[in-house]
Backbone as CSV, one residue per row, in Angstrom:
resi,resn,N_x,N_y,N_z,CA_x,CA_y,CA_z,C_x,C_y,C_z
1,MET,18.034,27.274,-23.314,16.922,27.456,-22.160,15.625,26.806,-22.950
2,ALA,15.399,26.833,-24.128,14.502,26.452,-24.761,14.237,24.975,-24.434
3,GLU,15.452,24.338,-24.954,15.214,22.617,-24.698,14.916,22.503,-23.124
4,THR,15.281,22.990,-21.947,14.862,22.953,-20.749,13.365,23.085,-20.443
5,ALA,12.934,24.066,-21.176,11.594,24.368,-21.072,10.741,23.137,-21.766
6,LYS,11.099,22.545,-22.723,10.384,21.493,-23.539,10.184,20.181,-22.752
7,LYS,11.323,19.876,-21.693,11.363,18.747,-20.900,10.083,18.285,-20.254
8,PRO,9.704,19.312,-19.600,8.216,18.778,-18.706,7.180,18.572,-19.592
9,VAL,6.891,19.259,-20.782,5.682,18.885,-21.732,6.198,17.669,-22.214
10,LYS,7.450,17.277,-22.721,7.650,15.900,-23.267,7.377,14.794,-22.231
11,PHE,7.713,15.219,-20.896,7.462,13.995,-19.962,5.917,13.800,-19.800
12,LEU,5.208,15.125,-19.709,3.710,14.653,-19.488,3.229,14.103,-20.399
13,LYS,3.568,14.207,-21.962,2.915,13.487,-23.114,3.623,12.084,-22.956
14,GLU,4.874,11.773,-22.336,5.204,10.196,-22.326,4.545,9.684,-21.171
15,VAL,4.080,10.677,-20.345,3.255,9.881,-18.927,1.925,9.514,-19.584
16,SER,1.427,10.623,-20.213,-0.116,10.307,-20.912,0.124,9.100,-21.771
17,THR,1.060,8.667,-22.718,1.004,7.554,-23.409,1.267,6.299,-22.684
18,GLU,2.018,6.300,-21.560,2.040,5.034,-20.738,0.712,4.811,-20.008
19,MET,-0.067,5.889,-19.383,-1.064,5.771,-18.793,-2.265,5.077,-19.708
20,LYS,-2.130,5.195,-21.134,-3.241,4.367,-21.888,-2.624,3.190,-22.357
21,ARG,-1.640,2.655,-21.776,-0.758,1.382,-21.910,-1.453,0.535,-20.570
22,VAL,-1.590,1.116,-19.618,-1.852,0.724,-18.349,-3.131,-0.403,-18.454
23,THR,-3.302,-1.796,-17.866,-4.260,-2.594,-17.933,-4.948,-2.337,-16.413
24,TRP,-5.812,-1.633,-16.474,-6.733,-1.303,-15.252,-7.493,-2.312,-14.707
25,PRO,-7.643,-2.694,-13.322,-8.439,-3.634,-13.093,-9.930,-3.758,-13.023
26,THR,-10.840,-4.711,-13.181,-12.238,-4.547,-13.319,-12.652,-4.387,-11.837
27,ARG,-13.991,-3.722,-11.929,-14.619,-3.645,-10.535,-14.651,-5.002,-9.804
28,LYS,-14.723,-5.985,-10.373,-14.763,-7.299,-9.647,-13.304,-7.356,-9.051
29,GLU,-12.455,-7.198,-9.748,-10.935,-7.454,-9.270,-10.704,-6.234,-8.137
30,LEU,-10.925,-5.255,-8.362,-10.690,-4.173,-7.527,-11.230,-4.468,-5.939
31,VAL,-12.783,-4.889,-6.361,-13.373,-5.318,-4.905,-12.558,-6.576,-4.299
32,ARG,-12.251,-7.367,-4.923,-11.479,-8.677,-4.466,-10.224,-8.256,-3.895
33,TYR,-9.339,-7.225,-4.456,-8.099,-6.698,-4.040,-8.536,-6.176,-2.786
34,THR,-9.035,-5.318,-2.672,-9.388,-4.276,-1.385,-10.067,-5.303,-0.335
35,GLY,-10.672,-6.465,-0.696,-11.060,-7.415,0.565,-9.477,-7.836,1.250
36,VAL,-8.844,-8.453,0.327,-7.653,-9.000,0.647,-6.673,-7.992,1.363
37,VAL,-6.585,-6.811,0.888,-5.800,-5.863,1.641,-6.613,-5.499,3.098
38,ILE,-7.723,-5.403,3.368,-8.480,-5.283,4.411,-8.313,-6.447,5.504
39,ALA,-8.350,-7.479,4.707,-8.282,-8.825,5.929,-6.779,-8.984,6.157
40,THR,-5.882,-8.651,5.315,-4.662,-8.782,5.808,-4.095,-7.765,6.490
41,VAL,-4.741,-6.807,6.579,-4.280,-5.693,7.559,-4.915,-5.996,9.131
42,ALA,-6.328,-6.365,9.034,-7.004,-6.882,10.198,-6.300,-7.925,10.875
43,PHE,-5.677,-8.979,10.097,-4.945,-9.949,10.596,-3.759,-9.588,11.107
44,ILE,-2.989,-8.764,10.593,-1.674,-8.260,11.163,-1.730,-7.475,12.445
45,ALA,-3.023,-6.530,12.544,-3.275,-5.949,13.543,-3.702,-6.681,14.669
46,VAL,-4.455,-7.837,14.700,-4.693,-8.598,15.616,-3.552,-9.345,16.341
47,PHE,-2.754,-9.745,15.275,-1.360,-10.757,15.497,-0.415,-9.937,16.564
48,PHE,-0.271,-8.555,16.073,0.823,-7.806,16.807,-0.132,-7.249,17.994
49,ALA,-1.290,-7.051,18.078,-1.907,-7.000,19.543,-1.981,-8.349,20.440
50,ILE,-1.843,-9.184,19.949,-1.786,-10.556,20.757,-0.367,-10.409,21.170
51,VAL,0.639,-10.287,20.240,1.913,-10.305,20.564,2.313,-9.285,21.452
52,ASP,1.798,-7.899,21.556,2.186,-7.105,22.625,1.646,-7.309,23.686
53,LEU,0.369,-8.234,23.868,-0.241,-8.485,25.034,0.559,-9.593,25.613
54,GLY,1.054,-10.607,25.042,1.939,-11.550,25.470,3.187,-11.002,26.025
55,ILE,3.740,-9.949,25.555,5.210,-9.491,25.913,4.888,-8.449,26.942
56,SER,3.823,-7.781,27.009,3.431,-7.032,28.023,3.472,-7.785,29.532
57,GLU,2.611,-9.050,29.178,2.162,-9.984,30.344,3.624,-10.525,30.681
58,LEU,4.507,-10.869,30.139,5.844,-11.459,30.477,6.890,-10.543,31.037
59,ILE,6.602,-9.169,30.359,7.679,-8.346,31.561,6.855,-7.989,32.673
60,ARG,5.641,-8.020,33.160,4.919,-7.663,34.246,5.078,-8.838,35.233
61,ILE,5.408,-10.066,34.854,5.694,-11.188,35.651,7.026,-11.124,35.899
62,ILE,7.945,-10.821,35.055,9.192,-10.663,35.448,9.626,-9.639,36.479
63,LEU,8.842,-8.503,36.258,9.251,-7.129,37.216,8.520,-7.378,38.578
64,ASN,7.544,-8.209,38.635,6.929,-8.365,39.918,7.256,-9.712,40.903
């Protein structure tokens, strides 16, 4: 039973060790990555809105 109780503590120690090894982005990199994500999401949203409009119009033409 004592072995099982030590596993979460060991896990948290290993997590702490790994977190110290992480290479964190600089503020400049973080701003750039955030901009890329926002631009990509905006582009995809506009793309799907146009595709949706086109398919809706096509269906409306076919059904009328």
